[in-house]
C-alpha positions as CSV (number, residue, x, y, z in Angstrom):
1,M,349.7,-1.4,181.8
2,A,349.5,-2.9,178.3
3,R,348.1,-6.1,179.7
4,L,345.4,-4.1,181.5
5,N,344.3,-2.4,178.3
6,L,344.1,-5.6,176.4
7,N,341.8,-7.3,178.9
8,R,339.5,-4.2,178.9
9,L,339.2,-4.3,175.1
10,T,338.4,-8.0,175.2
11,R,335.6,-7.5,177.7
12,I,334.1,-4.7,175.6
13,A,334.2,-6.8,172.5
14,V,332.4,-9.7,174.3
15,V,329.7,-7.3,175.5
16,L,329.1,-5.8,172.1
17,T,329.0,-9.3,170.5
18,A,326.4,-10.5,173.0
19,T,324.3,-7.3,172.4
20,V,324.3,-7.8,168.7
21,L,323.3,-11.5,169.0
22,F,320.5,-10.5,171.4
23,L,319.1,-7.9,169.0
24,L,319.3,-10.3,166.0
25,A,317.4,-13.0,168.0
26,R,314.8,-10.5,169.1
27,S,314.2,-9.3,165.6
28,A,313.8,-12.9,164.3
29,F,311.3,-13.7,167.1
30,A,309.2,-10.6,166.2
31,Q,309.0,-11.5,162.5
32,E,307.8,-15.0,163.4
33,E,304.9,-13.5,165.5
34,T,303.8,-11.1,162.8
35,G,304.1,-13.7,160.1
36,E,306.3,-11.6,157.9
37,G,308.3,-13.8,155.5
38,A,306.4,-16.9,156.6
39,E,304.8,-19.3,154.2
40,P,300.9,-19.2,154.0
41,V,299.0,-21.5,156.2
42,G,298.3,-24.8,154.7
43,A,301.1,-24.6,152.1
44,G,303.2,-27.1,153.9
45,P,302.8,-30.8,153.8
46,G,300.3,-32.4,156.2
47,V,298.1,-29.2,156.6
48,L,294.4,-29.3,155.5
49,E,293.4,-26.9,152.8
50,P,290.5,-24.5,153.7
51,V,287.0,-25.6,152.5
52,P,285.2,-22.8,150.6
53,L,281.6,-21.9,151.9
54,T,278.6,-23.2,149.9
55,P,276.7,-20.2,148.4
56,P,273.0,-19.8,149.6
57,P,270.3,-21.3,147.4
58,A,268.3,-18.9,145.3
59,E,265.0,-17.8,146.8
60,E,262.0,-19.7,145.6
61,A,259.0,-17.8,144.1
62,P,255.9,-17.6,146.4
63,P,253.1,-19.9,145.5
64,P,250.3,-18.3,143.4
65,V,247.3,-16.9,145.3
66,V,244.3,-19.2,145.3
67,F,241.2,-17.1,145.1
68,P,237.9,-18.5,146.5
69,Q,235.3,-19.4,143.9
70,P,231.9,-18.4,145.3
71,Q,228.9,-20.2,143.8
72,N,225.2,-19.4,143.2
73,I,225.9,-15.7,142.9
74,H,222.7,-13.7,142.3
75,A,221.4,-10.2,142.9
76,T,217.9,-9.6,144.3
77,D,215.6,-7.1,145.9
78,L,216.4,-6.6,149.6
79,P,213.4,-8.1,151.4
80,N,211.5,-6.6,154.3
81,D,212.2,-3.0,153.3
82,N,210.4,0.0,151.8
83,G,211.8,-0.5,148.3
84,T,215.2,1.2,148.6
85,G,217.6,-1.7,148.8
86,V,219.1,-4.6,146.9
87,A,221.3,-7.5,147.9
88,L,224.0,-9.7,146.4
89,L,223.9,-13.3,147.7
90,F,226.4,-16.1,147.1
91,D,227.4,-19.3,148.8
92,K,230.4,-19.5,151.1
93,A,233.5,-20.8,149.2
94,A,235.7,-23.7,150.5
95,A,239.0,-21.7,150.1
96,E,237.8,-18.8,152.3
97,N,239.9,-17.8,155.4
98,D,240.4,-14.9,157.7
99,R,242.3,-13.0,155.0
100,T,239.4,-13.2,152.5
101,Y,237.5,-10.0,151.8
102,Y,234.6,-9.3,149.4
103,T,233.8,-6.0,147.8
104,V,230.5,-5.3,146.0
105,S,230.3,-2.4,143.6
106,I,227.2,-0.8,142.1
107,A,226.5,1.3,139.0
108,L,223.6,2.7,137.0
109,S,224.5,0.9,133.8
110,A,226.2,-2.4,132.9
111,G,229.2,-0.6,131.5
112,G,229.9,1.4,134.7
113,P,231.4,3.3,136.2
114,F,231.2,1.1,139.3
115,A,231.6,2.5,142.8
116,E,232.2,0.5,146.0
117,A,229.0,0.0,147.9
118,T,230.0,-2.4,150.7
119,S,232.9,-4.5,151.8
120,F,233.1,-7.3,154.4
121,G,235.3,-10.1,155.5
122,A,234.5,-13.7,154.8
123,A,234.6,-14.4,158.6
124,G,232.4,-11.3,159.3
125,N,228.8,-10.7,159.9
126,F,227.2,-12.5,157.0
127,K,225.2,-14.7,159.4
128,E,223.8,-11.7,161.1
129,N,222.8,-10.2,157.7
130,F,221.1,-13.4,156.7
131,N,219.1,-13.6,159.9
132,K,218.2,-10.0,159.6
133,Y,217.0,-10.0,156.0
134,Y,216.0,-13.6,155.4
135,P,214.5,-15.1,158.6
136,G,211.3,-16.1,157.0
137,F,213.1,-18.1,154.3
138,Y,215.1,-19.9,156.9
139,W,211.9,-20.9,158.8
140,F,210.4,-22.3,155.6
141,G,213.6,-24.1,154.6
142,R,214.7,-22.1,151.6
143,F,218.3,-22.1,152.9
144,R,219.4,-24.9,155.1
145,N,222.1,-23.2,157.0
146,P,222.6,-19.4,157.4
147,N,226.3,-20.0,158.1
148,T,226.9,-20.9,154.4
149,V,225.3,-17.9,152.7
150,H,226.9,-14.4,152.3
151,V,224.4,-11.5,152.1
152,A,225.7,-8.1,151.0
153,P,222.9,-5.5,151.5
154,I,223.1,-2.2,149.5
155,T,220.8,0.7,150.3
156,E,222.8,3.7,148.8
157,I,224.7,4.7,145.7
158,V,227.3,7.4,145.1
159,T,225.9,10.0,142.7
160,G,228.7,12.5,142.8
161,V,230.5,14.8,145.2
162,D,229.3,17.6,147.3
163,E,230.8,21.1,147.6
164,Q,233.5,19.9,150.0
165,G,234.5,17.1,147.5
166,R,233.1,14.3,149.6
167,P,231.1,11.5,148.0
168,K,227.4,12.2,147.8
169,H,225.2,9.2,148.8
170,E,221.6,8.8,147.9
171,P,219.1,5.9,148.6
172,L,218.3,3.6,145.8
173,T,215.1,4.3,143.8
174,T,212.2,1.9,143.8
175,G,211.7,0.2,140.4
176,K,215.0,1.3,139.0
177,T,217.6,-1.3,137.7
178,Y,221.0,-1.4,139.3
179,Y,224.1,-3.3,138.3
180,L,226.4,-5.1,140.7
181,K,229.9,-6.6,140.5
182,L,231.8,-8.7,143.0
183,A,235.6,-8.5,143.8
184,I,237.6,-10.9,145.9
185,E,240.7,-9.9,147.9
186,Q,242.9,-12.7,149.1
187,D,246.3,-12.3,150.8
188,G,246.7,-8.7,149.5
189,E,245.8,-9.5,145.9
190,T,242.4,-8.6,144.3
191,M,240.4,-10.4,141.6
192,E,237.2,-8.9,140.1
193,L,234.7,-11.3,138.7
194,P,233.7,-10.4,135.1
195,Q,229.9,-11.1,135.7
196,V,227.5,-8.2,136.1
197,F,224.3,-8.8,138.1
198,E,221.1,-6.9,137.8
199,A,218.7,-6.1,140.7
200,V,215.6,-3.9,141.0
201,P,214.4,-2.6,144.4
202,K,210.8,-3.3,145.2
203,Q,208.5,-2.4,148.1
204,D,207.4,-5.3,150.4
205,W,203.9,-5.4,151.8
206,F,204.8,-7.9,154.5
207,N,207.9,-7.9,156.7
208,T,208.8,-11.5,157.2
209,A,211.3,-10.5,159.9
210,L,208.2,-9.8,162.2
211,S,206.5,-13.2,161.4
212,N,207.0,-14.3,165.0
213,N,205.3,-11.1,166.3
214,F,202.4,-11.7,163.9
215,L,202.0,-15.3,165.0
216,F,201.8,-14.5,168.7
217,A,199.5,-11.5,168.0
218,V,197.1,-13.8,166.2
219,I,197.2,-16.4,169.0
220,F,196.7,-13.8,171.8
221,G,193.9,-12.1,169.8
222,A,192.1,-15.3,169.3
223,I,192.3,-16.1,173.1
224,I,191.0,-12.7,174.1
225,L,188.1,-12.8,171.6
226,F,187.1,-16.3,172.8
227,F,186.9,-15.2,176.5
228,I,185.0,-12.0,175.6
229,A,182.4,-14.1,173.9
230,R,182.4,-16.4,176.9
231,A,182.0,-13.5,179.3
232,R,179.0,-12.3,177.4
233,R,177.3,-15.7,178.0
234,D,178.4,-15.9,181.6
235,P,179.0,-12.5,183.4
236,N,180.0,-14.4,186.5
237,L,183.1,-15.7,184.8
238,F,185.7,-16.6,187.4
239,I,188.8,-14.4,187.8
240,R,191.3,-14.5,190.6
241,K,190.1,-12.6,193.6
242,I,192.0,-9.4,194.5
243,A,191.8,-8.7,198.3
244,G,192.0,-5.0,197.9
245,L,189.0,-4.8,195.6
246,E,187.1,-7.2,197.8
247,A,187.6,-4.7,200.6
248,V,186.1,-1.7,198.6
249,D,182.5,-2.4,199.8
250,E,183.7,-2.9,203.3
251,A,185.5,0.4,203.4
252,I,182.6,2.3,201.9
253,G,180.2,0.6,204.3
254,R,182.4,1.4,207.3
255,A,182.4,5.1,206.3
256,T,178.7,5.1,206.0
257,E,178.2,3.6,209.4
258,M,180.6,6.1,211.0
259,G,179.1,9.0,209.1
260,K,182.5,10.1,207.8
261,P,183.6,11.0,204.3
262,I,185.6,8.9,201.8
263,L,188.8,10.4,200.3
264,Y,189.7,9.4,196.8
265,L,193.0,10.4,195.1
266,N,193.7,9.9,191.3
267,G,197.4,10.1,191.6
268,M,200.0,12.8,190.6
269,S,200.1,12.3,186.8
270,D,198.0,14.0,184.1
271,L,195.4,12.4,181.9
272,S,198.0,11.1,179.4
273,S,199.1,8.5,182.0
274,L,197.6,5.1,181.8
275,S,197.6,4.8,185.6
276,T,195.5,8.0,185.9
277,I,193.0,6.6,183.4
278,A,192.7,3.4,185.3
279,A,192.2,5.4,188.6
280,L,189.4,7.3,187.0
281,N,187.7,4.1,185.8
282,I,187.8,2.8,189.4
283,L,186.5,6.2,190.6
284,G,183.4,5.6,188.5
285,R,182.7,2.3,190.2
286,V,183.4,3.7,193.7
287,S,181.1,6.7,193.1
288,R,178.3,4.4,192.2
289,R,178.7,2.4,195.4
290,V,179.0,5.7,197.4
291,A,175.7,6.9,195.9
292,N,174.0,3.7,196.8
293,Y,175.2,3.9,200.4
294,E,174.4,7.7,200.5
295,S,177.9,8.5,201.8
296,Q,180.1,11.6,201.2
297,L,182.9,11.4,198.6
298,T,185.8,13.8,198.5
299,V,188.1,13.9,195.4
300,P,190.9,16.6,195.6
301,C,192.7,16.9,192.2
302,R,196.1,18.1,191.2
303,D,195.5,18.5,187.4
304,P,192.7,20.7,186.0
305,V,192.0,18.4,183.1
306,V,191.7,15.4,185.5
307,L,189.4,17.5,187.6
308,T,187.0,18.0,184.8
309,V,186.9,14.3,183.8
310,A,186.6,13.3,187.5
311,Q,183.5,15.5,187.9
312,E,181.8,14.0,184.9
313,I,182.6,10.4,186.0
314,V,181.3,10.9,189.5
315,K,178.2,12.7,188.2
316,Q,177.6,9.7,185.8
317,G,178.1,7.3,188.7
318,Y,175.5,9.0,190.8
319,A,173.1,9.0,187.8
320,D,173.7,5.3,187.2
321,A,172.8,4.6,190.9
322,G,169.6,6.6,190.5
323,R,170.7,9.4,192.8
324,P,171.6,12.3,190.5
325,D,170.2,14.8,193.1
326,A,172.8,13.6,195.7
327,F,175.7,14.6,193.4
328,N,177.8,17.6,194.8
329,A,180.2,19.1,192.3
330,D,182.0,20.9,195.1
331,S,183.3,17.6,196.5
332,I,185.5,17.2,193.5
333,F,187.9,20.2,193.5
334,F,191.3,21.5,192.4
335,L,194.0,22.0,195.0
336,T,197.4,22.8,193.4
337,S,199.8,21.5,190.8
338,D,202.8,21.6,193.1
339,Q,203.8,18.2,194.3
340,F,204.4,18.8,198.0
341,S,201.9,21.6,198.4
342,Y,199.3,19.1,197.2
343,A,200.6,16.5,199.7
344,A,200.4,19.1,202.5
345,A,196.9,20.2,201.5
346,V,195.6,16.6,201.3
347,S,197.2,15.8,204.7
348,G,195.4,18.8,206.1
349,I,192.0,17.4,204.8
350,M,192.8,14.1,206.4
351,M,193.5,15.7,209.8
352,R,190.5,18.0,209.7
353,D,187.8,15.8,208.2
354,R,189.0,12.4,209.5
355,P,187.8,10.3,206.5
356,S,187.0,6.7,207.3
357,A,188.4,5.3,204.0
358,N,191.3,6.6,201.9
359,F,191.8,5.4,198.3
360,F,195.3,6.1,196.7
361,M,194.9,5.1,193.0
362,G,197.2,6.0,190.1
363,Y,200.9,7.1,189.9
364,Y,202.7,8.6,192.8
365,Y,206.1,10.0,193.6
366,A,208.0,10.9,196.8
367,E,204.8,12.3,198.4
368,S,203.3,8.8,198.7
369,L,204.8,8.1,202.2
370,I,203.6,11.5,203.5
371,L,200.0,10.8,202.4
372,A,199.9,7.2,203.5
373,E,201.5,7.9,206.9
374,T,199.1,10.8,207.6
375,G,196.1,8.6,206.6
376,A,197.3,5.8,208.8
377,S,197.6,8.1,211.8
378,T,193.9,9.0,211.5
379,G,192.8,5.3,211.7
380,A,191.3,5.1,208.2
381,I,191.0,2.0,206.1
382,Q,193.5,2.6,203.2
383,I,193.5,0.9,199.8
384,A,196.3,1.8,197.4
385,A,196.9,0.8,193.8
386,T,199.9,1.9,191.7
387,D,202.2,0.8,189.0
388,S,205.1,2.9,190.4
389,A,207.6,0.3,191.5
390,T,209.6,2.7,193.6
391,Q,206.5,3.7,195.8
392,L,205.0,0.2,196.3
393,P,207.1,-0.5,199.4
394,F,205.7,2.6,201.2
395,F,202.1,1.7,200.3
396,I,202.6,-1.9,201.4
397,T,203.8,-0.9,204.8
398,T,201.3,1.9,205.5
399,C,198.1,0.7,203.8
400,D,195.7,-2.1,204.6
401,Y,195.5,-3.3,201.0
402,T,197.8,-2.7,198.1
403,L,197.1,-3.5,194.5
404,I,200.5,-4.2,192.8
405,G,201.2,-3.2,189.2
406,E,198.8,-4.6,186.6
407,E,196.1,-5.2,189.3
408,L,195.4,-1.5,189.0
409,Y,194.4,-2.1,185.4
410,A,192.4,-5.2,186.3
411,S,190.3,-3.3,188.9
412,S,187.8,-1.9,186.4
413,A,186.9,-5.3,185.0
414,Y,186.8,-6.8,188.4
415,L,184.4,-4.2,189.8
416,S,182.2,-3.6,186.8
417,R,182.0,-7.2,185.5
418,E,181.5,-5.7,182.0
419,P,181.9,-8.6,179.5
420,L,184.3,-6.7,177.2
421,L,186.7,-5.8,180.1
422,L,186.2,-9.1,181.9
423,G,186.8,-11.2,178.8
424,S,189.9,-9.1,178.0
425,L,191.3,-9.6,181.5
426,K,190.6,-13.3,181.4
427,G,192.1,-13.6,177.9
428,Q,195.3,-11.8,179.0
429,D,195.7,-14.2,182.0
430,M,195.3,-17.2,179.7
431,G,197.7,-15.7,177.2
432,K,200.3,-15.4,179.9
433,A,199.7,-19.0,180.9
434,F,200.1,-20.0,177.2
435,M,203.4,-18.2,177.0
436,M,204.7,-19.9,180.1
437,I,203.8,-23.3,178.6
438,V,205.5,-22.4,175.3
439,L,208.7,-21.2,177.1
440,L,208.8,-24.4,179.1
441,V,208.3,-26.6,176.0
442,C,210.9,-24.7,174.0
443,T,213.4,-24.9,176.9
444,I,213.0,-28.7,176.9
445,L,213.4,-28.8,173.1
446,L,216.6,-26.7,173.1
447,T,218.0,-28.9,175.9
448,C,217.4,-31.9,173.6
449,G,219.2,-30.2,170.7
450,V,216.2,-28.8,168.7
451,V,217.7,-25.4,168.1
452,F,215.4,-23.9,165.4
453,V,212.7,-23.0,168.1
454,K,214.9,-20.2,169.3
455,E,214.0,-18.3,166.1
456,L,210.5,-17.8,167.6
457,F,211.8,-15.6,170.3
458,R,214.7,-13.8,168.5
459,A,214.5,-10.0,168.4
460,L,213.7,-9.2,164.8
461,G,213.1,-6.2,162.6
């Protein structure tokens, strides 16, 4: 029994000893993992010491802003105006870039106060301003290249504030002295030049921006005057034949042979329309031929004023033909001012009287096809002349002869052979031929690199 107890106590002691050793080993292992009690890294021999980081270098100061230095700065009257503008001009500086801006200030005295008048970028619209205000100087070589000149036009000045506290602008006064200053903004910084420039607005009697218009007007006027003088010496001056006008005598003669009336329409516009005036001029020539042939002329009118003028023109035509007794005022009458009521009434006349010749002269609208189709159904010779581009296709398809556009205005000169009208017509034709030659020559020059000729045709003013 005693031996059994001894063996049991021995086993218990061994277990306890093993447990204590296990706990001690586990504790030592945990301290090694957490680093408690360990020497610092690198303290032992053969271990590299940590290299300290190099501190960042100190920030360098930004370079100073280099402001452009414009040259040849001068103030002057703004040309080609009514005396209410001045301008500040200066040459483009070499240091300019897209971040360069100019501000021009204006004042009533050299000491100020100055108020901003205009501001623009160096890469802005200075070329457009130059071409707008100084085209004549460019033509005559005062400035070699408009791309190197800044123009700052000023036409207003701030004279105070209104009732709402907003700046009150007034135009500059002719003959009064104004003072200008220039400031330059570069990369967010601003420098104001110390110089003060004086300018006095003046009225200009000649607008050089319209020099090209004046040049061509003189040329065209000379051409027309030359052909008017020539037409007075030779009334048979040749002009291009117009088939519709050549057929006027044929239509009137056919109506005379058939004993049927001639229908003449002056269009649908009032007397303020140029096409109506041209139609009335042709009516005078037609009435003279009708009087010579002793035919019957019918002129239904839509406008009362046109009616009165048409009666006087036909009466004068009969008088010029030596047949004032044959004039019948009732053959020129008023129908209605309503568009389609007028078209219906004229169509009724065509169907009842069966005129042998129909003349459609002047300006027409949607009723043109109704009138022309009705006349074609009666078998009449139809001659139309209009400057209405939308109605030309209908007249071309339904009429025997159609005068297109400006041929309506040439009809008076063609039929009357009056030197003033004939010379004007011939001069206009030659003027158009001259412009075609100029355009062809300038196109060739531009193709060859001669670019200054395009200034002749630039829209100015």
